[in-house]
N, CA, C and O atoms as a GROMACS GRO file, in nm:
protein
  416
    1MET      N    1   4.601 -10.152  -0.754
    1MET     CA    2   4.701 -10.182  -0.653
    1MET      C    3   4.838 -10.181  -0.719
    1MET      O    4   4.859 -10.245  -0.823
    2SER      N    5   4.931 -10.111  -0.660
    2SER     CA    6   5.064 -10.103  -0.720
    2SER      C    7   5.149 -10.223  -0.679
    2SER      O    8   5.126 -10.287  -0.577
    3ASP      N    9   5.245 -10.251  -0.761
    3ASP     CA   10   5.338 -10.358  -0.734
    3ASP      C   11   5.429 -10.319  -0.617
    3ASP      O   12   5.468 -10.203  -0.604
    4ARG      N   13   5.462 -10.414  -0.536
    4ARG     CA   14   5.546 -10.392  -0.417
    4ARG      C   15   5.678 -10.324  -0.451
    4ARG      O   16   5.732 -10.249  -0.370
    5TYR      N   17   5.729 -10.349  -0.570
    5TYR     CA   18   5.862 -10.302  -0.606
    5TYR      C   19   5.863 -10.181  -0.700
    5TYR      O   20   5.970 -10.136  -0.741
    6ASP      N   21   5.748 -10.128  -0.734
    6ASP     CA   22   5.740 -10.018  -0.831
    6ASP      C   23   5.834  -9.902  -0.797
    6ASP      O   24   5.915  -9.862  -0.881
    7ASP      N   25   5.824  -9.850  -0.680
    7ASP     CA   26   5.904  -9.733  -0.642
    7ASP      C   27   6.027  -9.769  -0.558
    7ASP      O   28   6.104  -9.682  -0.520
    8LYS      N   29   6.044  -9.897  -0.531
    8LYS     CA   30   6.155  -9.942  -0.445
    8LYS      C   31   6.217 -10.069  -0.504
    8LYS      O   32   6.199 -10.177  -0.448
    9PRO      N   33   6.289 -10.057  -0.613
    9PRO     CA   34   6.341 -10.178  -0.679
    9PRO      C   35   6.438 -10.258  -0.592
    9PRO      O   36   6.448 -10.379  -0.607
   10PHE      N   37   6.512 -10.191  -0.503
   10PHE     CA   38   6.607 -10.264  -0.419
   10PHE      C   39   6.536 -10.357  -0.321
   10PHE      O   40   6.594 -10.455  -0.274
   11LEU      N   41   6.410 -10.326  -0.291
   11LEU     CA   42   6.331 -10.409  -0.200
   11LEU      C   43   6.322 -10.553  -0.249
   11LEU      O   44   6.319 -10.646  -0.169
   12ARG      N   45   6.318 -10.570  -0.380
   12ARG     CA   46   6.313 -10.705  -0.439
   12ARG      C   47   6.433 -10.788  -0.392
   12ARG      O   48   6.420 -10.907  -0.363
   13TYR      N   49   6.549 -10.725  -0.385
   13TYR     CA   50   6.670 -10.796  -0.344
   13TYR      C   51   6.672 -10.824  -0.194
   13TYR      O   52   6.723 -10.927  -0.150
   14VAL      N   53   6.615 -10.734  -0.117
   14VAL     CA   54   6.609 -10.756   0.028
   14VAL      C   55   6.514 -10.871   0.057
   14VAL      O   56   6.545 -10.958   0.139
   15ASP      N   57   6.399 -10.873  -0.008
   15ASP     CA   58   6.308 -10.987   0.007
   15ASP      C   59   6.376 -11.117  -0.033
   15ASP      O   60   6.366 -11.217   0.038
   16ALA      N   61   6.446 -11.116  -0.145
   16ALA     CA   62   6.516 -11.235  -0.193
   16ALA      C   63   6.625 -11.276  -0.094
   16ALA      O   64   6.647 -11.395  -0.072
   17TRP      N   65   6.692 -11.179  -0.035
   17TRP     CA   66   6.798 -11.207   0.062
   17TRP      C   67   6.741 -11.282   0.182
   17TRP      O   68   6.801 -11.378   0.231
   18VAL      N   69   6.624 -11.238   0.230
   18VAL     CA   70   6.559 -11.305   0.342
   18VAL      C   71   6.515 -11.446   0.301
   18VAL      O   72   6.535 -11.540   0.377
   19LEU      N   73   6.457 -11.460   0.183
   19LEU     CA   74   6.419 -11.593   0.134
   19LEU      C   75   6.541 -11.684   0.125
   19LEU      O   76   6.534 -11.803   0.157
   20ASN      N   77   6.652 -11.630   0.080
   20ASN     CA   78   6.775 -11.706   0.073
   20ASN      C   79   6.820 -11.750   0.213
   20ASN      O   80   6.865 -11.863   0.232
   21ALA      N   81   6.807 -11.660   0.309
   21ALA     CA   82   6.848 -11.689   0.447
   21ALA      C   83   6.767 -11.804   0.507
   21ALA      O   84   6.819 -11.881   0.588
   22ILE      N   85   6.640 -11.816   0.468
   22ILE     CA   86   6.557 -11.924   0.524
   22ILE      C   87   6.554 -12.048   0.434
   22ILE      O   88   6.484 -12.144   0.463
   23GLY      N   89   6.631 -12.043   0.326
   23GLY     CA   90   6.641 -12.160   0.238
   23GLY      C   91   6.523 -12.178   0.144
   23GLY      O   92   6.495 -12.290   0.102
   24HIS      N   93   6.453 -12.069   0.110
   24HIS     CA   94   6.336 -12.079   0.024
   24HIS      C   95   6.340 -11.986  -0.097
   24HIS      O   96   6.235 -11.950  -0.150
   25LEU      N   97   6.458 -11.949  -0.140
   25LEU     CA   98   6.467 -11.865  -0.260
   25LEU      C   99   6.454 -11.953  -0.382
   25LEU      O  100   6.532 -12.047  -0.401
   26ASP      N  101   6.355 -11.923  -0.466
   26ASP     CA  102   6.335 -12.004  -0.586
   26ASP      C  103   6.448 -11.980  -0.686
   26ASP      O  104   6.514 -11.876  -0.684
   27GLU      N  105   6.467 -12.076  -0.772
   27GLU     CA  106   6.580 -12.072  -0.865
   27GLU      C  107   6.570 -11.958  -0.965
   27GLU      O  108   6.671 -11.899  -1.002
   28ALA      N  109   6.449 -11.926  -1.009
   28ALA     CA  110   6.433 -11.816  -1.105
   28ALA      C  111   6.473 -11.682  -1.042
   28ALA      O  112   6.538 -11.600  -1.107
   29THR      N  113   6.435 -11.659  -0.919
   29THR     CA  114   6.472 -11.534  -0.851
   29THR      C  115   6.621 -11.531  -0.822
   29THR      O  116   6.685 -11.427  -0.837
   30ARG      N  117   6.676 -11.645  -0.781
   30ARG     CA  118   6.821 -11.652  -0.758
   30ARG      C  119   6.896 -11.618  -0.887
   30ARG      O  120   6.992 -11.540  -0.884
   31ALA      N  121   6.854 -11.675  -0.998
   31ALA     CA  122   6.920 -11.649  -1.126
   31ALA      C  123   6.909 -11.502  -1.163
   31ALA      O  124   7.005 -11.443  -1.213
   32TYR      N  125   6.793 -11.443  -1.140
   32TYR     CA  126   6.774 -11.300  -1.168
   32TYR      C  127   6.870 -11.217  -1.084
   32TYR      O  128   6.935 -11.126  -1.135
   33CYS      N  129   6.880 -11.248  -0.956
   33CYS     CA  130   6.968 -11.172  -0.866
   33CYS      C  131   7.114 -11.185  -0.909
   33CYS      O  132   7.189 -11.087  -0.909
   34VAL      N  133   7.153 -11.304  -0.944
   34VAL     CA  134   7.291 -11.327  -0.991
   34VAL      C  135   7.315 -11.249  -1.119
   34VAL      O  136   7.420 -11.186  -1.135
   35ALA      N  137   7.219 -11.252  -1.211
   35ALA     CA  138   7.233 -11.179  -1.338
   35ALA      C  139   7.244 -11.028  -1.316
   35ALA      O  140   7.306 -10.958  -1.396
   36MET      N  141   7.184 -10.979  -1.210
   36MET     CA  142   7.185 -10.835  -1.181
   36MET      C  143   7.308 -10.790  -1.101
   36MET      O  144   7.324 -10.671  -1.075
   37GLU      N  145   7.394 -10.882  -1.063
   37GLU     CA  146   7.512 -10.846  -0.984
   37GLU      C  147   7.595 -10.735  -1.047
   37GLU      O  148   7.631 -10.640  -0.977
   38PRO      N  149   7.628 -10.742  -1.178
   38PRO     CA  150   7.709 -10.634  -1.235
   38PRO      C  151   7.641 -10.497  -1.225
   38PRO      O  152   7.707 -10.397  -1.197
   39THR      N  153   7.511 -10.493  -1.247
   39THR     CA  154   7.437 -10.367  -1.236
   39THR      C  155   7.437 -10.318  -1.092
   39THR      O  156   7.455 -10.199  -1.066
   40MET      N  157   7.417 -10.408  -1.000
   40MET     CA  158   7.418 -10.371  -0.857
   40MET      C  159   7.555 -10.318  -0.817
   40MET      O  160   7.566 -10.217  -0.747
   41ARG      N  161   7.660 -10.386  -0.861
   41ARG     CA  162   7.796 -10.341  -0.828
   41ARG      C  163   7.820 -10.199  -0.877
   41ARG      O  164   7.874 -10.115  -0.806
   42GLN      N  165   7.778 -10.174  -1.001
   42GLN     CA  166   7.801 -10.043  -1.060
   42GLN      C  167   7.714  -9.935  -0.994
   42GLN      O  168   7.765  -9.830  -0.956
   43SER      N  169   7.586  -9.961  -0.980
   43SER     CA  170   7.496  -9.857  -0.928
   43SER      C  171   7.516  -9.831  -0.780
   43SER      O  172   7.493  -9.719  -0.733
   44LEU      N  173   7.558  -9.932  -0.705
   44LEU     CA  174   7.576  -9.914  -0.561
   44LEU      C  175   7.724  -9.900  -0.522
   44LEU      O  176   7.756  -9.885  -0.404
   45THR      N  177   7.811  -9.905  -0.621
   45THR     CA  178   7.956  -9.899  -0.600
   45THR      C  179   8.000  -9.993  -0.487
   45THR      O  180   8.064  -9.952  -0.390
   46ARG      N  181   7.963 -10.119  -0.504
   46ARG     CA  182   7.999 -10.223  -0.409
   46ARG      C  183   8.058 -10.340  -0.485
   46ARG      O  184   8.046 -10.350  -0.607
   47THR      N  185   8.122 -10.428  -0.412
   47THR     CA  186   8.178 -10.549  -0.472
   47THR      C  187   8.111 -10.670  -0.408
   47THR      O  188   8.044 -10.659  -0.306
   48GLY      N  189   8.131 -10.785  -0.471
   48GLY     CA  190   8.081 -10.910  -0.415
   48GLY      C  191   7.959 -10.963  -0.486
   48GLY      O  192   7.915 -10.910  -0.588
   49SER      N  193   7.905 -11.070  -0.429
   49SER     CA  194   7.783 -11.133  -0.482
   49SER      C  195   7.663 -11.048  -0.445
   49SER      O  196   7.673 -10.955  -0.364
   50TRP      N  197   7.550 -11.080  -0.504
   50TRP     CA  198   7.429 -11.003  -0.473
   50TRP      C  199   7.396 -11.010  -0.325
   50TRP      O  200   7.351 -10.911  -0.267
   51THR      N  201   7.416 -11.126  -0.262
   51THR     CA  202   7.386 -11.138  -0.119
   51THR      C  203   7.479 -11.050  -0.037
   51THR      O  204   7.438 -10.989   0.062
   52GLU      N  205   7.605 -11.045  -0.077
   52GLU     CA  206   7.702 -10.959  -0.006
   52GLU      C  207   7.671 -10.811  -0.027
   52GLU      O  208   7.684 -10.731   0.065
   53ILE      N  209   7.629 -10.777  -0.147
   53ILE     CA  210   7.594 -10.637  -0.177
   53ILE      C  211   7.473 -10.594  -0.094
   53ILE      O  212   7.473 -10.486  -0.036
   54VAL      N  213   7.370 -10.679  -0.089
   54VAL     CA  214   7.251 -10.645  -0.010
   54VAL      C  215   7.289 -10.630   0.137
   54VAL      O  216   7.250 -10.534   0.201
   55ALA      N  217   7.366 -10.725   0.190
   55ALA     CA  218   7.405 -10.719   0.331
   55ALA      C  219   7.485 -10.593   0.360
   55ALA      O  220   7.464 -10.528   0.463
   56ALA      N  221   7.577 -10.557   0.271
   56ALA     CA  222   7.658 -10.437   0.292
   56ALA      C  223   7.573 -10.310   0.282
   56ALA      O  224   7.585 -10.220   0.364
   57GLN      N  225   7.487 -10.305   0.180
   57GLN     CA  226   7.402 -10.188   0.160
   57GLN      C  227   7.308 -10.166   0.278
   57GLN      O  228   7.282 -10.052   0.319
   58MET      N  229   7.257 -10.275   0.333
   58MET     CA  230   7.162 -10.268   0.444
   58MET      C  231   7.231 -10.267   0.580
   58MET      O  232   7.167 -10.251   0.684
   59LYS      N  233   7.364 -10.284   0.579
   59LYS     CA  234   7.442 -10.289   0.703
   59LYS      C  235   7.396 -10.404   0.793
   59LYS      O  236   7.386 -10.390   0.914
   60PHE      N  237   7.370 -10.519   0.730
   60PHE     CA  238   7.328 -10.638   0.804
   60PHE      C  239   7.448 -10.700   0.874
   60PHE      O  240   7.555 -10.713   0.813
   61PRO      N  241   7.434 -10.738   1.000
   61PRO     CA  242   7.542 -10.808   1.068
   61PRO      C  243   7.557 -10.951   1.014
   61PRO      O  244   7.461 -11.008   0.961
   62ALA      N  245   7.675 -11.006   1.027
   62ALA     CA  246   7.704 -11.139   0.972
   62ALA      C  247   7.614 -11.248   1.028
   62ALA      O  248   7.585 -11.346   0.960
   63GLU      N  249   7.568 -11.231   1.151
   63GLU     CA  250   7.485 -11.334   1.214
   63GLU      C  251   7.337 -11.324   1.177
   63GLU      O  252   7.259 -11.410   1.217
   64LEU      N  253   7.296 -11.224   1.102
   64LEU     CA  254   7.155 -11.204   1.071
   64LEU      C  255   7.092 -11.321   0.995
   64LEU      O  256   6.980 -11.359   1.030
   65PRO      N  257   7.156 -11.380   0.894
   65PRO     CA  258   7.090 -11.493   0.827
   65PRO      C  259   7.053 -11.606   0.923
   65PRO      O  260   6.944 -11.663   0.913
   66ALA      N  261   7.141 -11.640   1.015
   66ALA     CA  262   7.111 -11.746   1.112
   66ALA      C  263   6.998 -11.705   1.205
   66ALA      O  264   6.915 -11.788   1.242
   67GLN      N  265   6.993 -11.579   1.242
   67GLN     CA  266   6.885 -11.531   1.328
   67GLN      C  267   6.751 -11.538   1.256
   67GLN      O  268   6.651 -11.580   1.314
   68ILE      N  269   6.749 -11.497   1.130
   68ILE     CA  270   6.625 -11.502   1.052
   68ILE      C  271   6.581 -11.647   1.034
   68ILE      O  272   6.463 -11.678   1.046
   69ARG      N  273   6.676 -11.734   1.006
   69ARG     CA  274   6.644 -11.877   0.989
   69ARG      C  275   6.581 -11.934   1.115
   69ARG      O  276   6.486 -12.012   1.108
   70LYS      N  277   6.634 -11.895   1.231
   70LYS     CA  278   6.580 -11.942   1.358
   70LYS      C  279   6.437 -11.891   1.378
   70LYS      O  280   6.350 -11.966   1.422
   71ILE      N  281   6.412 -11.765   1.347
   71ILE     CA  282   6.278 -11.709   1.358
   71ILE      C  283   6.181 -11.786   1.268
   71ILE      O  284   6.071 -11.820   1.311
   72TRP      N  285   6.223 -11.814   1.145
   72TRP     CA  286   6.141 -11.889   1.051
   72TRP      C  287   6.115 -12.029   1.106
   72TRP      O  288   6.000 -12.072   1.113
   73ASP      N  289   6.220 -12.100   1.144
   73ASP     CA  290   6.206 -12.237   1.192
   73ASP      C  291   6.119 -12.244   1.317
   73ASP      O  292   6.033 -12.332   1.327
   74ASP      N  293   6.141 -12.154   1.411
   74ASP     CA  294   6.063 -12.154   1.536
   74ASP      C  295   5.917 -12.115   1.512
   74ASP      O  296   5.828 -12.171   1.575
   75GLY      N  297   5.894 -12.021   1.423
   75GLY     CA  298   5.759 -11.970   1.403
   75GLY      C  299   5.674 -12.050   1.306
   75GLY      O  300   5.552 -12.045   1.311
   76LYS      N  301   5.739 -12.125   1.218
   76LYS     CA  302   5.667 -12.198   1.114
   76LYS      C  303   5.567 -12.297   1.173
   76LYS      O  304   5.450 -12.296   1.133
   77SER      N  305   5.608 -12.379   1.265
   77SER     CA  306   5.517 -12.479   1.321
   77SER      C  307   5.407 -12.412   1.404
   77SER      O  308   5.294 -12.460   1.405
   78LYS      N  309   5.438 -12.304   1.472
   78LYS     CA  310   5.337 -12.231   1.549
   78LYS      C  311   5.232 -12.174   1.455
   78LYS      O  312   5.112 -12.182   1.482
   79PHE      N  313   5.277 -12.116   1.344
   79PHE     CA  314   5.185 -12.060   1.246
   79PHE      C  315   5.094 -12.170   1.191
   79PHE      O  316   4.973 -12.153   1.183
   80GLU      N  317   5.154 -12.281   1.153
   80GLU     CA  318   5.077 -12.390   1.093
   80GLU      C  319   4.976 -12.448   1.190
   80GLU      O  320   4.864 -12.481   1.151
   81ALA      N  321   5.014 -12.460   1.318
   81ALA     CA  322   4.921 -12.511   1.419
   81ALA      C  323   4.805 -12.414   1.441
   81ALA      O  324   4.690 -12.456   1.457
   82ALA      N  325   4.835 -12.286   1.441
   82ALA     CA  326   4.732 -12.185   1.467
   82ALA      C  327   4.640 -12.162   1.348
   82ALA      O  328   4.523 -12.128   1.365
   83ASN      N  329   4.693 -12.180   1.227
   83ASN     CA  330   4.617 -12.145   1.107
   83ASN      C  331   4.570 -12.264   1.024
   83ASN      O  332   4.490 -12.248   0.932
   84GLY      N  333   4.619 -12.383   1.055
   84GLY     CA  334   4.577 -12.502   0.983
   84GLY      C  335   4.622 -12.507   0.838
   84GLY      O  336   4.561 -12.578   0.757
   85ARG      N  337   4.726 -12.434   0.806
   85ARG     CA  338   4.780 -12.435   0.670
   85ARG      C  339   4.931 -12.410   0.677
   85ARG      O  340   4.981 -12.356   0.776
   86PRO      N  341   5.001 -12.448   0.573
   86PRO     CA  342   5.146 -12.429   0.574
   86PRO      C  343   5.184 -12.281   0.575
   86PRO      O  344   5.115 -12.197   0.517
   87ALA      N  345   5.293 -12.251   0.640
   87ALA     CA  346   5.347 -12.115   0.640
   87ALA      C  347   5.400 -12.085   0.500
   87ALA      O  348   5.459 -12.172   0.435
   88ASP      N  349   5.380 -11.963   0.455
   88ASP     CA  350   5.424 -11.921   0.322
   88ASP      C  351   5.557 -11.846   0.338
   88ASP      O  352   5.560 -11.738   0.396
   89PRO      N  353   5.667 -11.902   0.287
   89PRO     CA  354   5.796 -11.836   0.303
   89PRO      C  355   5.803 -11.698   0.237
   89PRO      O  356   5.872 -11.610   0.288
   90VAL      N  357   5.734 -11.679   0.126
   90VAL     CA  358   5.736 -11.549   0.059
   90VAL      C  359   5.665 -11.445   0.145
   90VAL      O  360   5.714 -11.333   0.160
   91GLN      N  361   5.551 -11.482   0.201
   91GLN     CA  362   5.479 -11.390   0.288
   91GLN      C  363   5.562 -11.360   0.412
   91GLN      O  364   5.568 -11.245   0.458
   92PHE      N  365   5.628 -11.462   0.467
   92PHE     CA  366   5.716 -11.442   0.582
   92PHE      C  367   5.824 -11.340   0.548
   92PHE      O  368   5.847 -11.246   0.624
   93ALA      N  369   5.889 -11.358   0.434
   93ALA     CA  370   6.000 -11.268   0.394
   93ALA      C  371   5.951 -11.125   0.381
   93ALA      O  372   6.014 -11.032   0.433
   94MET      N  373   5.839 -11.105   0.312
   94MET     CA  374   5.787 -10.970   0.292
   94MET      C  375   5.747 -10.906   0.426
   94MET      O  376   5.774 -10.789   0.450
   95THR      N  377   5.682 -10.983   0.511
   95THR     CA  378   5.642 -10.931   0.641
   95THR      C  379   5.764 -10.900   0.727
   95THR      O  380   5.768 -10.798   0.794
   96PHE      N  381   5.862 -10.989   0.724
   96PHE     CA  382   5.985 -10.968   0.801
   96PHE      C  383   6.055 -10.840   0.756
   96PHE      O  384   6.098 -10.760   0.839
   97VAL      N  385   6.067 -10.823   0.627
   97VAL     CA  386   6.133 -10.704   0.573
   97VAL      C  387   6.055 -10.577   0.611
   97VAL      O  388   6.113 -10.479   0.658
   98ASP      N  389   5.924 -10.580   0.592
   98ASP     CA  390   5.841 -10.463   0.623
   98ASP      C  391   5.850 -10.425   0.771
   98ASP      O  392   5.860 -10.307   0.805
   99ARG      N  393   5.846 -10.524   0.856
   99ARG     CA  394   5.848 -10.497   1.001
   99ARG      C  395   5.984 -10.454   1.053
   99ARG      O  396   5.994 -10.374   1.145
  100ASN      N  397   6.089 -10.509   0.994
  100ASN     CA  398   6.223 -10.484   1.048
  100ASN      C  399   6.305 -10.382   0.972
  100ASN      O  400   6.397 -10.322   1.027
  101PHE      N  401   6.273 -10.361   0.846
  101PHE     CA  402   6.353 -10.270   0.765
  101PHE      C  403   6.268 -10.164   0.696
  101PHE      O  404   6.321 -10.085   0.618
  102GLY      N  405   6.140 -10.162   0.723
  102GLY     CA  406   6.052 -10.059   0.673
  102GLY      C  407   6.046 -10.045   0.523
  102GLY      O  408   6.067  -9.936   0.472
  103ARG      N  409   6.018 -10.149   0.452
  103ARG     CA  410   6.001 -10.147   0.305
  103ARG      C  411   6.110 -10.071   0.232
  103ARG      O  412   6.085 -10.013   0.127
  104THR      N  413   6.226 -10.070   0.286
  104THR     CA  414   6.349 -10.019   0.227
  104THR      C  415   6.327  -9.917   0.119
  104THR      O  416   6.424  -9.866   0.062
   0.00000   0.00000   0.00000
């Protein structure tokens, strides 16, 4: 089984962006994304923080983080009630990205 990011390294940042939007980005991934900002700026010829670069590259509207957060908040309790286990924010982020942005 291949790694999710093998042929699509930018996908890692899109997943992280969604996790950040729902308030579940772990500190190690956040630090990695911040450390990669200079490389992202150079390779994508963009300015700003990693979150701004991802949003600009993907043409995300400014209101998208709030919309994603609402979907997460509204769906989390429904998922937990239906499945008897906590919702996994990482799985949510990957599924959200795959369904809405097609594995970038």
